[in-house]
Structures are given as structure tokens and as C-alpha cells.
C-alpha positions as CSV (number, residue, x, y, z in Angstrom):
1,M,1.1,-134.6,-16.1
2,T,1.6,-133.3,-19.6
3,K,0.2,-129.9,-18.9
4,A,2.3,-129.5,-15.7
5,L,5.4,-130.6,-17.6
6,D,4.7,-128.2,-20.4
7,L,4.3,-125.3,-18.0
8,D,7.6,-126.3,-16.3
9,L,9.5,-126.4,-19.6
10,K,8.0,-123.0,-20.6
11,R,9.5,-121.5,-17.5
12,L,12.9,-122.8,-18.4
13,K,12.8,-122.3,-22.2
14,A,14.4,-118.8,-22.2
15,R,17.2,-119.8,-19.8
16,A,20.8,-120.1,-20.7
17,F,22.8,-123.4,-21.1
18,D,19.9,-125.2,-22.8
19,R,18.3,-125.6,-19.3
20,A,14.9,-126.8,-20.6
21,D,16.5,-129.6,-22.7
22,W,18.5,-131.2,-19.9
23,A,15.9,-130.7,-17.3
24,E,13.0,-132.2,-19.3
25,E,13.5,-135.9,-18.5
26,A,14.0,-135.2,-14.7
27,L,10.8,-133.1,-14.6
28,R,8.9,-135.7,-16.6
29,R,9.9,-138.4,-14.0
30,Y,9.0,-136.1,-11.1
31,H,5.5,-135.5,-12.3
32,S,5.0,-139.2,-13.0
33,V,6.3,-140.3,-9.6
34,V,4.5,-137.7,-7.4
35,Q,1.1,-138.9,-8.6
36,K,1.7,-142.2,-6.8
37,L,3.1,-140.7,-3.5
38,D,1.5,-139.6,-0.3
39,D,1.5,-135.9,0.6
40,G,4.4,-136.3,3.1
41,V,6.9,-137.6,0.6
42,V,5.7,-135.1,-2.1
43,R,6.4,-132.3,0.4
44,Q,10.0,-133.6,0.9
45,L,10.6,-133.6,-2.9
46,R,9.0,-130.2,-3.4
47,G,12.1,-128.3,-2.2
48,L,14.3,-130.0,-4.8
49,Y,11.6,-129.5,-7.4
50,D,11.4,-125.7,-6.6
51,W,15.1,-125.4,-6.9
52,M,15.0,-126.8,-10.4
53,F,13.7,-123.4,-11.5
54,V,16.5,-121.4,-9.8
55,P,19.3,-120.5,-12.2
56,T,22.1,-123.1,-12.0
57,T,24.5,-120.3,-11.1
58,L,23.0,-120.2,-7.7
59,W,22.9,-124.0,-7.1
60,P,25.3,-125.0,-4.3
61,F,25.5,-128.5,-5.9
62,N,23.8,-130.3,-8.8
63,I,20.2,-130.2,-7.7
64,Q,19.1,-132.2,-10.6
65,D,21.4,-135.1,-9.8
66,V,20.0,-135.3,-6.2
67,L,16.4,-135.1,-7.5
68,E,17.0,-137.9,-10.0
69,D,18.6,-140.1,-7.3
70,C,15.6,-139.5,-5.0
71,L,13.2,-140.3,-7.9
72,A,15.2,-143.5,-8.7
73,T,14.8,-144.6,-5.1
74,L,11.0,-143.9,-5.1
75,E,10.5,-145.6,-8.5
76,K,11.8,-148.8,-6.9
77,G,9.2,-148.6,-4.2
78,K,11.8,-147.6,-1.5
79,H,11.8,-144.8,1.0
80,L,14.1,-141.8,0.8
81,N,17.2,-142.6,2.9
82,S,18.7,-140.5,5.7
83,R,21.2,-138.8,3.3
84,H,18.4,-137.8,0.9
85,R,16.4,-136.3,3.8
86,L,19.4,-134.5,5.3
87,I,20.3,-132.8,2.1
88,I,16.7,-131.8,1.5
89,E,16.4,-130.4,5.0
90,M,19.7,-128.5,4.8
91,L,18.7,-126.8,1.5
92,P,17.3,-123.3,2.1
93,E,14.2,-121.9,0.5
94,P,14.9,-121.0,-3.2
95,P,15.5,-117.3,-4.0
96,D,12.4,-115.4,-5.1
97,E,11.4,-114.7,-8.7
98,T,13.0,-111.2,-8.7
99,V,16.4,-112.7,-7.8
100,C,16.0,-115.6,-10.3
101,A,15.0,-113.2,-13.1
102,A,18.1,-111.0,-12.5
103,V,20.5,-114.0,-12.3
104,A,18.9,-115.7,-15.3
105,N,19.5,-112.6,-17.4
106,H,23.1,-112.5,-16.3
107,E,23.5,-116.1,-17.3
108,L,22.6,-115.2,-20.8
109,H,25.6,-112.9,-20.9
110,V,27.9,-115.4,-19.3
111,Q,26.8,-118.1,-21.8
112,T,28.1,-116.0,-24.7
113,G,31.0,-114.5,-22.8
114,T,29.7,-110.9,-23.3
115,Y,30.4,-108.7,-20.3
116,E,30.1,-105.4,-22.1
117,N,27.1,-104.5,-20.0
118,L,29.4,-104.5,-16.9
119,V,32.7,-103.4,-18.5
120,K,33.4,-99.9,-20.0
121,T,36.8,-100.5,-21.7
122,P,36.5,-103.4,-24.1
123,A,39.4,-101.9,-26.1
124,K,41.8,-103.4,-23.6
125,Y,40.5,-106.9,-24.4
126,S,40.6,-106.2,-28.1
127,Q,44.2,-105.0,-28.0
128,N,45.3,-108.1,-26.2
129,E,43.3,-110.3,-28.5
130,L,44.9,-108.8,-31.6
131,A,48.4,-109.3,-30.2
132,I,47.7,-113.0,-29.3
133,R,46.0,-113.9,-32.6
134,T,48.8,-112.5,-34.7
135,D,51.7,-114.0,-32.7
136,P,53.1,-117.0,-34.7
137,E,54.7,-118.4,-31.5
138,L,51.3,-119.2,-30.1
139,Q,50.4,-121.2,-33.1
140,R,53.7,-123.0,-33.0
141,Q,53.1,-124.0,-29.4
142,W,49.6,-125.1,-30.1
143,A,50.9,-127.2,-33.0
144,R,53.3,-129.0,-30.6
145,L,50.4,-129.7,-28.2
146,K,48.4,-131.2,-31.0
147,V,51.3,-133.5,-31.9
148,A,51.8,-134.6,-28.3
149,F,48.1,-135.2,-27.5
150,K,44.8,-135.9,-29.3
151,V,43.5,-132.5,-28.2
152,Q,40.0,-133.0,-29.6
153,E,39.4,-135.6,-26.9
154,Y,39.5,-132.8,-24.3
155,G,37.0,-130.5,-25.9
156,D,33.3,-130.1,-25.5
157,H,30.6,-130.6,-28.1
158,K,31.4,-127.1,-29.5
159,G,35.1,-127.9,-29.7
160,V,36.0,-125.7,-26.7
161,I,38.9,-126.8,-24.5
162,R,38.9,-124.9,-21.2
163,R,41.8,-124.5,-18.9
164,T,41.5,-125.6,-15.3
165,M,39.2,-123.1,-13.6
166,G,40.4,-121.1,-10.6
167,A,38.3,-121.1,-7.4
168,E,37.7,-118.9,-4.3
169,R,40.9,-118.3,-2.3
170,N,42.7,-120.3,-4.9
171,L,41.5,-123.6,-3.3
172,R,41.5,-125.9,-6.3
173,P,39.7,-129.3,-5.9
174,A,42.2,-131.0,-8.2
175,F,45.8,-129.8,-7.9
176,K,48.0,-132.9,-8.1
177,V,49.5,-133.9,-11.4
178,N,50.3,-137.5,-12.2
179,L,52.3,-137.4,-15.4
180,R,51.8,-141.2,-15.9
181,R,48.2,-140.4,-16.7
182,R,47.8,-138.9,-20.2
183,G,44.9,-136.7,-19.1
184,D,46.9,-135.2,-16.3
185,A,49.8,-134.6,-18.6
186,F,47.6,-132.9,-21.1
187,R,45.9,-130.8,-18.5
188,A,49.3,-129.6,-17.1
189,A,50.6,-128.7,-20.5
190,F,47.4,-127.0,-21.6
191,D,47.2,-125.0,-18.4
192,A,50.8,-123.8,-18.8
193,F,50.0,-122.8,-22.4
194,C,46.9,-120.8,-21.3
195,L,48.9,-119.1,-18.5
196,R,51.6,-118.1,-20.9
197,W,49.1,-116.5,-23.3
198,N,46.4,-115.4,-20.9
199,L,43.8,-117.7,-22.3
200,Y,40.5,-119.0,-21.1
201,G,40.9,-121.9,-23.5
202,M,40.9,-122.8,-27.2
203,L,38.0,-123.2,-29.7
204,N,39.4,-125.6,-32.3
205,D,42.5,-123.7,-33.4
206,E,41.3,-120.2,-32.2
207,P,42.6,-118.8,-28.9
208,L,40.1,-117.6,-26.4
209,P,41.7,-114.6,-24.5
210,L,40.6,-113.9,-20.9
211,K,38.2,-111.1,-20.4
212,L,37.5,-109.0,-17.4
213,A,34.5,-110.9,-16.1
214,V,31.9,-110.6,-13.4
215,N,30.3,-113.8,-12.2
216,L,27.8,-114.7,-9.6
217,T,28.3,-117.8,-7.5
218,P,26.0,-119.5,-5.0
219,Y,27.9,-117.7,-2.2
220,G,28.8,-114.3,-3.7
221,T,29.9,-112.2,-6.6
222,M,33.4,-112.7,-8.2
223,I,35.2,-110.1,-10.3
224,H,38.0,-111.6,-12.4
225,I,40.6,-109.1,-13.7
226,P,43.0,-110.8,-16.1
227,A,46.7,-110.6,-15.3
228,Y,47.4,-108.6,-18.5
229,W,44.8,-106.0,-17.8
230,S,46.0,-102.5,-16.8
231,F,43.1,-102.0,-14.3
232,D,41.5,-98.6,-13.8
233,P,38.7,-99.0,-11.2
234,K,37.0,-95.8,-12.2
235,R,37.1,-96.2,-16.0
236,D,37.0,-100.0,-16.6
237,I,33.9,-101.2,-14.6
238,R,30.3,-100.2,-14.5
239,W,30.1,-100.4,-10.7
240,D,26.4,-99.4,-10.7
241,A,25.5,-102.4,-12.9
242,I,27.6,-104.7,-10.8
243,A,26.1,-103.3,-7.5
244,S,22.6,-103.8,-8.9
245,L,23.3,-107.4,-9.9
246,H,24.9,-108.2,-6.5
247,R,22.1,-106.4,-4.5
248,A,19.5,-108.6,-6.1
249,R,20.2,-111.2,-3.4
250,V,20.9,-108.9,-0.4
251,P,18.0,-109.2,2.0
252,G,18.1,-105.6,3.4
253,R,20.1,-102.6,4.3
254,Q,23.4,-103.0,6.2
255,G,26.0,-100.8,7.9
256,S,27.5,-99.9,11.2
257,A,24.5,-98.0,12.5
258,L,22.2,-100.8,11.5
259,A,24.5,-103.4,13.1
260,E,24.5,-101.5,16.3
261,G,20.7,-101.3,16.2
262,L,20.5,-105.0,15.6
263,A,22.8,-105.7,18.6
264,G,20.6,-103.5,20.8
265,R,17.4,-105.2,19.7
266,M,19.0,-108.7,20.3
267,K,19.9,-107.6,23.8
268,D,16.4,-106.2,24.5
269,A,14.8,-109.4,23.0
270,G,16.8,-111.5,25.4
271,K,15.7,-109.4,28.3
272,L,12.1,-109.4,27.1
273,R,12.0,-113.2,27.0
274,L,13.1,-113.4,30.7
275,L,10.7,-110.6,31.6
276,D,7.8,-112.4,29.8
277,K,8.5,-115.6,31.9
278,E,8.7,-113.6,35.1
279,A,5.4,-111.8,34.3
280,V,3.7,-115.1,33.8
281,N,5.0,-116.3,37.2
282,L,3.7,-113.1,38.9
283,G,0.4,-113.4,37.2
284,L,0.7,-110.0,35.5
285,K,-1.6,-109.1,32.6
286,G,-2.7,-106.1,30.6
287,E,-1.5,-102.7,31.8
288,R,0.3,-104.1,34.8
289,K,2.3,-106.5,32.6
290,H,3.0,-103.7,30.1
291,A,4.3,-101.4,32.9
292,F,6.4,-104.2,34.3
293,L,8.0,-104.8,30.9
294,C,8.7,-101.1,30.3
295,A,10.4,-100.9,33.7
296,G,12.5,-104.0,33.1
297,L,13.7,-102.6,29.8
298,G,14.1,-99.0,31.0
299,L,11.5,-97.7,28.7
300,D,8.9,-95.0,29.1
301,P,5.5,-96.5,30.3
302,R,3.9,-94.8,27.2
303,T,5.9,-97.1,24.9
304,S,3.6,-98.9,22.4
305,P,3.0,-102.6,23.1
306,K,3.7,-103.1,19.4
307,R,7.4,-102.6,20.1
308,F,7.4,-105.7,22.3
309,S,5.4,-107.6,19.6
310,R,8.0,-106.7,17.0
311,L,10.9,-107.8,19.2
312,R,9.2,-111.1,19.9
313,A,8.5,-111.7,16.2
314,E,12.0,-110.7,15.0
315,F,13.7,-113.1,17.4
316,K,11.0,-115.7,17.8
317,N,13.3,-118.7,17.7
318,G,15.2,-117.2,20.7
319,R,18.6,-118.3,19.6
320,E,20.0,-114.9,18.4
321,A,18.5,-113.2,21.5
322,E,20.1,-115.7,23.9
323,K,23.6,-114.8,22.5
324,A,23.1,-111.2,23.5
325,K,22.4,-111.8,27.2
């Protein structure tokens, strides 16, 4: 177990956000538990275990929490319940090593808030930062917040207080404000303060101005342009670097011509499935079957049989092909 754990931690050691440190106990428990389980249960857990090595940026939910809940159940001698199994079955295969390496490298930049590898005009940020840091009104407002609230209670271990994060399509999980709750009142006041000064948050008494940022999410790539930023799409962004980062997860080429080709193949695959069944009913084999399939699809009899094999393989589950009938 120790050797396996050491290898796991070595894989995570260079990752951002102290990944190896907060994964260590969960991985230790995993290696201890699987030694006592049968192969079927180990296979169920394997999907979650493999996702532990995917950069957290790509996690659709906290994988480690789910793994630890599964381990806690198994440590008690119980079986994984239906919710455990459903989540595990819904989770797709983890991204390959090439994708993980590209995203892990990006996370190192995100951790330090350095996006200069993707942005060409940092002077716009510097200009805004100077204006904010030298404005006495910001410090007066911050002093009022510190009188009204114990602001240190809302910071992390580094002393950073972050404003409420935005989300896709501006759909925010928590939007209501109950001013009878001190935490809600602070959050509303602090968010208003950050909006006024275009801030990401505060680090002790230092303002953290918003940057033009590029962030990956489990579902796509988000480009955040601060409201104060006079955006020039040609001069401000390294589009080639962003495209390269985004394309790391794209499975293949796309476009109108390729979409039309896919639609045509889906239609042919649907026909081929029906023709295959009919050929079986007619007892056709070999060259006679090949000629029958070519005629049914309107193809030259000299068409290679590999074309049919490729169609069957591409749409082997039949569901996409059925839609095209």
C-alpha cells in the first residue's frame, strides 16, 4: 500500500492548490480498503479513483467527497448504495494524460492569478490597479466595512476575502439576501464594495483588482473581461494560446462540411442496419451479400467492404443511426 500511495502522491505533487496534501488521506484510505474488497467492488471504485488524478478544474463535482463517502460505507462493512452506484455510472471516463497535463499547467497560472501567457496588454490592468490603490475613498470605505463587521472572519487562511463569484449565464446558486443574518449582510456590503471598485476581493487591507482572465470549467472555456477594461480583441488576447488550451479537450475536427458528412453517415448506417437484417433473412453471404448492400445504399459494387465495417463500428450502439432513418 505504501508504495502505491507514494506513486499516487508523486503524480499530484506538482499540481496547483496543494492537491497532494488534501488528497493524501483519501488515497491512503482507498488503498487500505481495496485490499479487502472483491474485484467487482474495486472496479466500481476505480472510476472515482482515476478521477482523483484529473485536475480539479475539470471535476463536475467534488470527486474526493464522493470517494470518501463510498469508502466510509465500505469501511463499515456495508455495500455501496444506489446513489453511490448511480453517480459512479454517470461519470464519464476521465480525460487522457495529454488533456490533464495541459489543464494542470493552466491551473498553476490560475493559482497565482497570472494570465500574462494569455493576455498581451497587462498595462491596462496596471493602470487600473494604480488608480485603485492610490484612491483614498477606497480605503475610507474599507475602514467602514471593518468597523461594521469582523472582516477577518470571512477570509481564507491567506487572508483573502473573495467577492461572490459569477457563474455561467449569470445563474447564481445563492442570490437571496437576508439582512437579519450577519453573514448575508457582510456579503451584500462586500459585493457592493467590490462592484464599485472592480475588485476580485481583498488581501488583508490590499485591494485585488479584477484581471482579464481565461478559465477552464468542466463544461467549457470562460473568458472574463472586467467591466473597466477597454477591450481590443486583436491586441489584448493571445487567441492562439487560448485556442490551444481549449482544443486540448476537443475530440476531433468540426465544421459544416464535417457535420454534413456525419449526417450522411448516420443515415447510411441506419439503412445498413436494416439491410444487414434483411440479408440474414434472405440467407445472403459473401459476394452476394456485398452486392445486395451496395445496391441498397446506391453504391458502386466495387465499393470496399471496409466501408461497411467502418459504418458499423462508428454507430455500433445503433442509437445515433436510428435517429437518421
